[in-house]
C-alpha positions in Angstrom: 0.0 0.0 0.0 1.4 3.4 -1.0 1.2 6.3 1.3 -0.5 9.4 -0.1 2.0 12.2 -0.3 0.8 15.5 1.3 1.9 18.5 -0.7 4.1 21.0 1.0 4.5 24.7 0.5 5.7 27.8 2.1 3.3 29.5 4.6 1.2 32.2 3.0 2.3 35.8 3.7 -1.2 37.1 3.2 -3.1 37.8 6.5 -6.8 37.0 6.3 -8.8 38.9 8.8 -12.1 37.5 10.3 -11.1 33.9 9.8 -10.3 30.7 11.6 -7.4 28.5 10.5 -7.4 24.9 11.8 -4.1 23.1 12.0 -2.5 19.9 13.0 0.9 18.8 14.3 0.7 15.1 13.8 4.2 14.4 15.2 3.0 15.7 18.6 -0.7 14.6 18.4 -1.7 18.3 18.6 -4.6 20.0 17.0 -5.5 23.7 17.1 -7.0 26.8 15.6 -5.8 30.3 15.0 -8.4 33.1 15.1 -7.7 36.5 13.4 -10.2 39.4 13.7 -10.3 42.9 12.1 -13.5 44.5 10.8 -15.8 42.0 12.4 -14.7 42.6 16.0 -14.3 46.3 15.3 -18.0 46.5 14.2 -19.2 44.7 17.3 -17.2 46.7 19.8 -17.8 50.1 18.3 -21.6 49.8 18.0 -22.0 50.4 21.7 -19.0 52.7 22.3 -17.9 50.6 25.2 -15.2 51.9 27.6 -11.9 50.5 26.4 -11.5 48.0 29.3 -15.0 46.6 28.6 -14.3 46.4 24.9 -11.1 44.6 25.4 -12.7 42.0 27.7 -15.6 41.5 25.3 -13.1 41.2 22.4 -11.4 38.4 24.3 -14.7 36.7 24.9 -15.5 36.9 21.2 -12.2 35.2 20.2 -12.7 32.5 22.8 -16.3 31.9 21.8 -15.4 31.6 18.1 -12.4 29.3 18.8 -14.8 27.0 20.7 -17.8 27.3 18.5 -15.9 26.8 15.2 -15.1 23.3 16.4 -18.7 22.2 16.1 -19.2 19.7 13.3 -22.9 20.3 12.9 -25.4 23.1 12.4 -26.1 24.9 15.6 -25.1 27.6 18.1 -22.4 28.0 20.7 -23.2 30.5 23.4 -20.5 31.7 25.8 -21.8 33.7 28.8 -20.3 35.1 32.0 -22.3 36.1 35.0 -20.3 37.7 37.8 -20.3 40.3 40.6 -17.6 42.5 39.1 -17.9 45.8 37.2 -18.5 43.8 34.0 -21.6 41.8 35.1 -22.2 39.9 32.0 -20.6 39.0 28.6 -22.5 37.2 26.0 -21.1 35.7 22.7 -23.5 34.0 20.4 -21.8 32.0 17.6 -23.8 30.4 14.8 -22.2 27.8 12.5 -20.4 28.0 10.2 -19.3 31.6 10.9 -21.7 34.2 12.3 -21.1 35.9 15.6 -22.7 38.6 17.7 -21.8 39.7 21.2 -22.6 42.3 23.9 -21.6 43.3 27.5 -23.5 44.6 30.5 -21.5 46.6 33.0 -21.8 49.2 35.8 -20.6 52.6 34.5 -19.8 53.9 37.9 -17.7 50.9 38.9 -15.9 50.8 35.5 -14.9 54.5 35.9 -13.7 53.8 39.4 -11.7 50.8 38.2 -10.1 52.8 35.4 -9.2 55.6 37.9 -7.6 53.0 40.2 -5.8 51.2 37.4 -7.6 47.9 38.2 -8.5 47.0 34.6 -7.2 43.5 34.3 -9.7 40.8 33.4 -9.9 39.3 36.8 -10.7 42.6 38.5 -13.3 43.5 35.9 -15.1 40.1 36.0 -14.9 39.4 39.8 -16.4 36.2 41.0 -19.2 34.1 39.3 -19.2 31.6 36.5 -18.6 31.1 32.8 -21.3 29.0 31.0 -20.8 27.4 27.6 -23.9 26.1 25.9 -24.2 24.1 22.7 -27.6 24.4 21.0 -28.4 21.9 18.2 -31.9 23.2 17.6 -35.4 22.8 19.0 -35.5 19.1 18.5 -32.3 18.3 20.4 -31.3 18.7 24.1 -28.9 21.5 25.0 -25.5 20.8 26.5 -24.1 23.2 29.0 -20.8 23.3 30.9 -20.0 25.6 33.8 -16.7 26.7 35.3 -16.2 29.1 38.2 -14.7 32.5 37.7 -12.8 33.4 40.9 -10.7 36.5 40.1 -9.0 35.1 37.0 -9.4 35.9 33.3 -11.0 34.0 30.4 -7.8 32.2 29.4 -7.5 30.7 32.9 -11.3 29.8 32.9 -10.9 28.0 29.5 -8.0 25.9 30.8 -9.9 25.0 33.9 -13.1 24.1 31.9 -11.2 21.6 29.7 -9.3 20.2 32.6 -12.4 19.4 34.6 -15.2 18.9 32.1 -13.5 17.6 28.9 -10.3 16.3 30.4 -8.4 17.4 27.3 -5.1 19.2 27.8 -5.8 22.6 26.3 -4.0 26.0 26.1 -5.5 29.2 24.9 -3.9 32.6 24.1 -6.1 35.7 23.6 -5.2 39.2 22.5 -7.2 42.4 21.9 -5.9 45.9 21.1 -6.7 49.1 19.3 -4.7 50.3 16.3 -4.6 53.8 14.8 -5.4 53.7 11.1 -5.6 56.6 8.6 -8.2 56.4 5.9 -9.9 59.0 3.6 -12.1 60.2 6.5 -9.1 60.8 8.7 -7.3 58.9 11.5 -9.4 56.6 13.6 -9.0 53.8 16.1 -9.9 50.3 15.0 -10.2 47.2 17.2 -8.2 44.0 16.3 -8.2 40.7 18.1 -6.7 37.3 17.7 -6.2 34.0 19.5 -4.9 30.5 19.3 -6.1 27.3 20.9 -4.0 24.1 21.1 -5.2 20.7 22.3 -3.4 17.4 22.9 -5.4 14.5 21.3 -3.3 11.4 21.3 -4.6 8.2 19.6 -3.1 5.8 22.1 -5.3 5.0 25.1 -2.2 4.8 27.3 -1.2 8.4 26.4 -4.7 9.6 27.2 -4.4 8.8 30.9 -5.0 11.8 33.1 -4.5 12.4 36.8 -7.6 12.3 39.0 -9.1 15.6 40.0 -8.3 16.8 43.5 -11.1 15.3 45.7 -10.9 18.3 48.0 -12.3 16.5 51.2 -10.1 13.4 51.0 -8.8 12.1 54.4 -5.4 13.5 55.5 -2.5 11.5 54.3 -4.1 10.3 51.0 -1.5 10.4 48.3 -2.7 12.3 45.2 -2.9 10.5 41.9 -0.2 11.9 39.6 0.4 11.0 36.0 3.5 12.5 34.4 2.7 14.9 31.5 3.4 13.5 28.0 6.5 14.9 26.5 4.6 15.9 23.3 2.2 18.0 25.3 4.9 19.6 27.4 6.6 20.7 24.1 3.3 21.9 22.6 2.1 24.0 25.6 5.6 25.4 26.0 5.6 26.6 22.4 2.2 28.2 22.8 3.3 30.0 25.9 5.9 31.9 23.7 3.2 33.5 21.6 3.1 37.3 22.1 0.0 39.4 21.8 1.4 41.3 18.9 1.8 38.1 16.9 -2.0 37.4 17.3 -3.2 40.8 16.1 -0.5 42.1 13.8 -2.0 42.2 10.2 1.6 41.7 8.8 1.8 38.2 10.4 -0.5 35.7 8.7 -2.0 32.8 10.6 0.0 30.4 8.5 3.2 32.2 9.3 2.4 32.1 13.0 1.8 28.3 13.2 4.9 27.8 11.0 7.0 29.8 13.4 5.8 27.6 16.2 5.9 24.1 14.8 8.0 24.1 11.6 10.6 21.8 13.2 7.9 19.1 13.8 5.9 19.8 10.6 2.5 21.5 10.7 -0.5 20.9 8.4 -3.1 23.6 7.9 -6.7 23.1 6.7 -9.1 25.3 4.8 -9.9 28.4 6.8 -13.4 29.5 7.7 -14.6 33.1 7.3 -16.2 34.8 10.3 -18.7 37.7 10.0 -20.4 39.9 12.6 -24.1 39.2 12.0 -27.1 39.8 14.3 -30.2 37.6 14.0 -32.7 40.3 15.0 -35.3 41.5 12.5 -38.3 43.7 12.4 -40.7 40.7 11.9 -39.1 38.9 14.8 -39.4 41.9 17.2 -43.0 42.5 16.1 -43.8 38.8 16.9 -42.1 39.2 20.3 -44.2 42.3 21.1 -47.4 40.6 20.1 -46.7 37.8 22.6 -47.0 40.4 25.4 -50.4 41.3 27.0 -52.1 44.5 25.8 -51.5 46.1 29.2 -47.8 45.4 28.9 -47.7 46.9 25.4 -49.6 50.0 26.6 -46.9 50.6 29.2 -44.2 50.5 26.5 -45.7 53.4 24.5 -43.6 56.6 24.6 -44.3 59.6 22.5 -46.9 57.5 20.5 -44.5 54.6 19.6 -43.0 51.4 21.0 -39.3 51.4 20.7 -37.2 48.2 21.1 -33.4 48.3 20.9 -31.5 45.1 20.2 -28.9 44.4 22.9 -26.5 42.9 20.5 -26.4 45.2 17.4 -27.9 48.3 19.1 -30.4 48.7 16.2 -33.7 50.3 17.3 -37.1 49.2 15.9 -40.1 51.5 16.3 -43.7 50.4 16.0 -47.0 52.2 16.3 -49.3 50.6 18.9 -51.6 49.5 16.1 -48.8 47.5 14.3 -48.4 45.1 17.2 -52.0 44.3 18.2 -52.5 40.7 19.1 -53.7 38.5 16.3 -57.3 37.4 16.8 
């Protein structure tokens, strides 16, 4: 039997914004994805004119949600949501396969201003304590799957690592980066948001190499020896290389996703797959909002009327829909 030769080529120098690039390092049993965002994340973050620390945190959540959601092999939605007691009370990222994303944040303006004044704008301080929920929705005819992980003063990268350690038991490392760049265009100079990320997972085919240490039982009797399984050398090498990735490498438009993975794994050999385009797209619509309003009681709708109209603003895209009271009368 003849092995099929896999064609080799130099990594592309062209950087593709708003895309996900899957890759594989077969020699180390590693799989991963690189996310690169330009216009899509800028559109989402500028719609609401979020304070910079909130926009940065929501940008990280968008990258993380798309890295996770783009792994789905079926039509559906992946929803990432935080709920915490920090200045940023909630982050919501709604990803629909194969490549549509929307997102928003809820925050306390007074507490955000105080945090900025005090210089406490790291992710852990902004989120505080609470939980991160990740939900997979395969449609109305299928059960939802939801995983939870505690947020206890750490950032989203740390939460992602803890989720995969406890829920999936897949060695995983994530790097996220968000920043503003100053670009000059025909309308003058303006700030634009960029974001990027990389996720790496160790997925060995051998059952022996898939063995994991038991989770800390917490309330085990004193003197119980913890179960320890040495880390596989391939995973040690992989996570060590991912740890070297700098923020600028994830957001610099001059560094393509292919060049980044080549820099990391060229000595072992890296294979890239077809990239997936990502777009900022909200699912709200005038008919949908109208149907929602008709589901309310007449008394509720009467209380919504201001200056002769009912106004509804989408929390995700910030678009406002206006209706006359007569347009949303219940169907008989």
